[in-house]
N, C-alpha and C positions, 0 to 999 in steps of 0.2 A: 504493500499499498505506501500510496505517497504522503509527505509531510501533509499534515491537515493546515487549513485556512483557519482562522477564529470564525466561529459561526456564532454571531453577538447578538443575533435576533430572530433563533430559528424558534417558533412556537407552534406547536402540532395541535390541530384543533381547534384554534383562536388567534385571533388576528394578533399584528406584532403591536406591543404595547409601548406607550410612555418612556422613550427614550430618555434617562435622567433619574427615573424614580428608583427608590429602593426595594429593599424587599417589602416593608411594609407600605409603600405607596399603594396610591387605590388601586393599583392594574393588577399588583399582587398579594393586595393584603389577606384575601379570605384564604388565600391556597397556602401561604406561607404560616399563619396560623392555625392553620388544618392539618397541614403534613407535619408539624411541629408537635402539634398536640399528638398526634402519633407516637412521634418520637418519645414524646414526655411519656405516655403510658408504658412505651418498651421500657423506659429508663426507672421507671417506679417498681414493675416487674423485677428486674434485675437487680436494684440495692434490696427488695424486700425479700426478694425469696433465698438470696444470698443471704441475707441475715436470719433466716429460718431454717436453711438447709442443713446445718450443724445438730440442729435438735431434731428434724427429720427423720436424718439417718440414725440417730441414735434410738429413737422410739420403734424405728420399723428394724433394728438389729442389724443393719447396711452399710455401718461406717467402712468396712471392706470394699463397698463398691460404691465409695464417695465420688470417686473419679468419674464413675458412669453418670450421676447424676446429670454433671456437666459436659462429659463428652457426648453423651446419648442425643443431649441438645444438639451440638455441633455435626455431631455424624448426620440426622437427616436434614438437618440444615443446608449441607451441602449437596444434597438431589435439589432441594428446594430452591437453593438460588439458580441452579442450570434451570430448572423447570420457568423458574421466574423471567430468565433471561429469554429464552425462549417465546415465552407468552406476550412479555413485553414487546418484544420487535416484532411481533406477527401482529398482536391485537391491540397494542397500547398496555400500559402498567395497572388501569382500572379492576381487570377482573384479577389479577397474580394479587392486588394489593388486600381486595374482598375477602377471597379464599384465605388470605393467609391471617388476615385478622381472626377468620373461624377457626382455622386450625390452632391460632394460638392460645385463645378463650379455650376451645375444646383440651388441649394438653394440662390446662394449667387446671381444671376441672377433674379429669384423670389422676393427676398427680396428688390432688389434695382431697382424694376419697379413697387412696391408696392403702389398701391393707398390709402390703408385704412390698420389700424396696423394687423388687422386679417391676412391679405393677408402676410404682412411682418414676421409674425409670421410663418405661411405655410413654407416660404421662408426656415427662421431658421431652421425648423423643417426637411425640404426635406437636407439643409446641416447636419443636426447632423446626420442623418442616413449615409451620405456619413461618416462624420468625426469617427463614430463610427466602421466603417469599418475600415478604415484607421490606425487608432493606434493598432487596435488588431493584425491588419497584418503584421504592422513593428515590434509588438514585437516578431511574429513569425518567422520573418525573420532574427532578430537578435539572438532566441534563435538557431535556426538551421544554418546559417550561419557562427556566431561566435563562437572561443572557449571559453569554461569558464574564461578563464583569459583576456578575450578582451571586455566582454560584459560588465563591468564599464565605459569602456574606450571611447565605443560606445553612452553607456547613457548618459556620460557627453558631447559627443558630439553632442548628439541631445538639449541639454540644452544650450550648448554654440551657437546653431543655432538660440537661443532668444537675442542674444544680439542685435545684430546691428537692427532687427526689435522692438525689444522696445525702440530705440533709434529714428531710422529713422520713424515707423510706424508711432509713434501719431503726429509728426511734417507732416509729409507727407499728413496723413489722415485729420489732422486740416487745412492743408494748401487747401486742395482739399475741404472737407465739406464749409471752410469759401468763397473761391473762384467761384468754380462751383458747390456747392450742395452734400448733403450726398450720394446722389444716385449713384456718379461717384465713391464714394469709395468701393460699394458693385459690380459694374457689371466691374469695370476695374481688380480687382483680380484674375477671371478664368484666363487671358492670364498668370498667372504667372507660372501656372502648367507646361505649354509643356515641358521646358528644366529639370526639375523633373523626368518627365515622360520618357521623350528619355533617360535620363542616367540611371536611377533605373532599369525599367522594364527588358532589356535585362540581365542585372547582377542578379536579382530575380531568372528569370526564367534557369539559369544557376545553383546557388548556392544553392537556396532554392525554387526551383519550385515545386518540388513535394511532397506527402503525406509520412509521416514515418508509419513504422509498430513496435510493442514492442520492437524489435530489434534495430531499430533506422535506418532501412533502407528503400528504397522507397518501398510500399505496392501495388500492381497493378498487374492486372489479364491480361490474355494472350491479351486483344485488349486495352490494354493501361489504363484503368478505373479502378477506386478505389474499392475496393471489398467492404465495408462496406458501408452500408447506414447511410444518417444523423439522428442523433437523433432529430427525432420527437417532444418529451415529450419537450425537451429543446428549442425548436422553439414557442412551445406554451407558456412555461413557459414565454420566454421572449415578445410575444406577452400582456400577462397578465401584465408584470410588465411594459412596455410602457403606456398601456392603463390606468392601474391602477394610475400609477404616472401622466399621463395627467387629469385624473377626479380628484386626491387630489389638483394638482394644480390649476384646474379650481374651485374647492370649496374653497380653502384658497383665491383666487383672489376675489371671488363673495361677501361673507361676506353676507349672508342672509338665514334665515330660510332654505329656499326649497336647496340651497346647501349642507346643511347636506347629501341629499340622494345620490348625485354623488359622496361626500366624503368617505360615509359609501361603496357605491359600491368599490370604488377606493381603499380603504384600504382591502376588502376583497380579489380583486385581487391580489393586490400588494404581503402582507404578504406572503400567502403561496408560490405564484411565487419567491419570493427571497430566502425565505426556501429552497427552489430545486435548485438554480443555483448558490448559494453561497456555500463556504466550511462549512461541518457540524461545528457548535460550532462557527461561524463568530462573530455573536451577545453576546456571550460569552467569547471573547476574548481568544477562547482555545488556549494554545502554539502553535507557527509554524505558517504553511500557513493562518489558519483562521485568527488568529491576525495579520501577513501582509496584510491581504487583506481589514480587519478592519480599519487598519490604515491607509490606503490607502484613504478610504471614510472618515474617519473622517477629514484629514489632508485637502483633495483637497474640500470637501462642505464646510469645515468652510473658508476656504480662498478664493474660486471663490465667495461664497453667499458674502461676505464681499465686494470682489473687484469690483463686477459688482454694487454696489451701490456708488462707490468712484467719477466716472466721474459726474454723476448727481446730489451727494452732492457740489461737487466743482462749478458746472456748476449754480447751481439753489439755493445754500445757499451763495458762498461768491462771486459770480459773472465772474468765470474765463471763460476765450473763452475755447469753445473745446479743442484747439489745448494745451492748459497749462495745463488744466484738464487733457487730456490723457499722456502728458507729465509727469505730476506727479509721474507716475507709470513707468517711463522708464527706472531708473537708477536699478530697481527689473530682470530686463533682466539680466547685468552685474553680479549681487551679486548670482543670480542663477545659472546662468554659474559658478559663482566662486567656490561656495559651491558645484557644482557637479561634478566638478574636484577634488574637493577635496578630497570626497569619494571616488573618482576612485582609490585613491594614494592604492598600496598595503601596503604600511607600518602602514595604518590608518585601513585596513580591521578586525583587531581584535577588534576595538573600534567602528566599525560601529554603533551599538543599543546606545551608548553612545549619539555617535553624532546626530542619530535620536532625542534620548531625548533632546536635546538641541536645536534641531531645533524647537521641536514643543513649547517647550519654549517661542522660537523666535515668532513665528506665532504668538501663544497666546498673548504677549504684544504687538505686531504690529496691532492687530484689535482691541484691548481694548484702546491703542490710539489715531485710528483714527475718534473717533467722538471728540477729544478735537478741531478741527478746528471749531465747529460750534459756539464755544466762540470767538467772532471776535478779542477779544487779541490777538488769538494763531495765529502766521503765517500759512497763507497755506501751506508753505512748509514742514511742520510739517509731513504732509502725506508722501510727496516723501521719508522723511528720514527714516519715521519708516516704510515706504513699502521695502526700497532698506534691511533693517534688515528681514523682514517678508519673501523677498524672498530669501534670504541667508537660512534662515530657511527652506523653502519649498525645495531648492536644495539638501538640505543633505536628505530630507525623500523622496522626492519622486522618485529621483534617485535610493535610498538606496532600497524602497520598489519593485522596479522593478528587481534591482540585484537579493534580496533576492527570489523573487517570481520564476526568472528561475533558480535559485541555487537549489529550491526543488520542478522542474518540469520536467520529462522525456519528452523526444523531443515529442512522440506521446500525449501528454497532454499540449504542451505549447499553442496551442487556448485553450484552454478549460480553464485552469485557467489563461491564460493573459485576456480572456473574463470575468471571474469572477473578477479579479482584475479591472479593467475597467468597468463594473458593479457598484461596491462596489463606485469608482471614481465618475459615472456617478449619480447613483441614490440618493449618498447623496446631489449631487450638484441640484436635482430636488427636495428633502425634503427640503432642507434647503433653499434654494432658493423661494420655496412654503411658509416656514413658515415666511424667513425674509420679502416675497412679502405681507403675510397677516398681519404683523404686520404694516407694512410701509402704508398699505392702510388703516388699519384701525383707525390710527392717522392722515391721513390727507393726505398723499402721493401723492396718487392719484388727488389733486387739482392743482398740476402744469401743465399748459398750454402753448402754444405756443406764447402767449402773455404775460408770466406772468414774472416779473421783479426779478432781485436778491434776495433772502429773502424772497419772499412771496410764497403763496400756501403751500407746504410741511410746517407743524410745524418740529424743530429740532429733537424733539423727536421721529418722524418717522425715521429717520436715527439712531437715537440711540438706537431703539429699534432692529436693525439692526445687529448692530454692536457687541455689549456687550452682546447678547446669543450665537453669534458665536465664541468670545472669550473663553467663557465656556468649550463649544464644543471641542475648539482647545488644553484647558488644560486636558480634557479627552483623547487626542491624545497624550501628555506626559506621561500618565499613562499606554496606549497601547504599547507604545515603550518598554516597560519593559518585555513583555510578546511575542517576536518575534522569540524566539528559543525554541524547544523544550529542557525539561530539560535533559542535559548530553548529546546532539549531535546538531546536525546541523539542526534538522526538520526532518519532514515528510511531504508527499503529501498526501493531504487529499481532495478526490473529494468527489462530491454531491453523 
């Protein structure tokens, strides 16, 4: 593909509006509030569920499967991402977004009513399918409905929507968990999706509802249907990725000789499928789009794998309540949003790659600092302070990878390229959570039960074996930030 020229005024399904308006200008206000509200609900779920998860795992006697509760979500989201990319490029993002929110809510209900840990994990898997559909559909909306000059600002808006949930979510979820039970955290959240749906869907239908052609205009036949057929090969590859990732996760958690068989089958499915779905050269960090996609996976995977074990570590090793353990991560929402706002400033655009390097170095230092609280003399609040800096780094990196991806994507490729970015994100979460979960289980992490007292069960080394390797992965990400632009130009679009 050739180098893309900026498309500053491509709007699908709507007229080109208000040159010079901001994301809250008259032309964009309803759409911006609507889609940011969708992200707000997702953010509240993430912070609330993370707080309740340690209690749920202990009460269901499933701490040994703790990593599955997170990786199950990411495994099915991989398929949802590819499906959403195909769906959005063919018929627009509206259907994928609606179906995704429906699956998201259904998964929460299944998890909240689970009687055993495997049913809980199943609910998280259904939820992950919905999450994968939603996130890619939202990226397509941004790419189609907003001119390029406004995309950094709307990405900053997405990040800002995490601020209130980061503060209120852990407190509310902790209070509900302690006084009503963890189940109410899960079954109560689906009611929150009604307002975002009512506000966002009409605007998405008007401004970004239809497919686009290579020329950036709706591509429909006379009967109103899209002329191209879905890429069945990509759908099959997505299924192979999800199944392979699930088998690898099972093998990593089982740790018996027989588990080598599903592990080998999982790798055999996963590796060729991933190579077919991601841009060529991704794992060689080829300059341009491949390195953007790789960085997203390295950053998100290392950070999420580490963050997933923070509440469990603070509850089981330092005796904190679920409320305080979840609240230790609350400040990160504010610093993440601050960094996302910072990267959206036009005067900092020439320094975007340098800011991303700084961000990855902050993430590396934060993850490496976290296990210090396993030493009794180190205050537990050290994690809260460190995580605030780490989230600042993630705000610089994650929003910037989204901006760079859309800069390098033609409108008709926004769905597929956004799916590739999210596949890298979700797949790295699965693989690194599997690796971290295996190390955690191998060193006795699964010994924690519902009757365990603080400091008993899991050996501190089980937690250190999660955090320190993730810090090393984040450090690799700092190097990848030096390869985000193609030599001598703004980059090229590279599709599989």
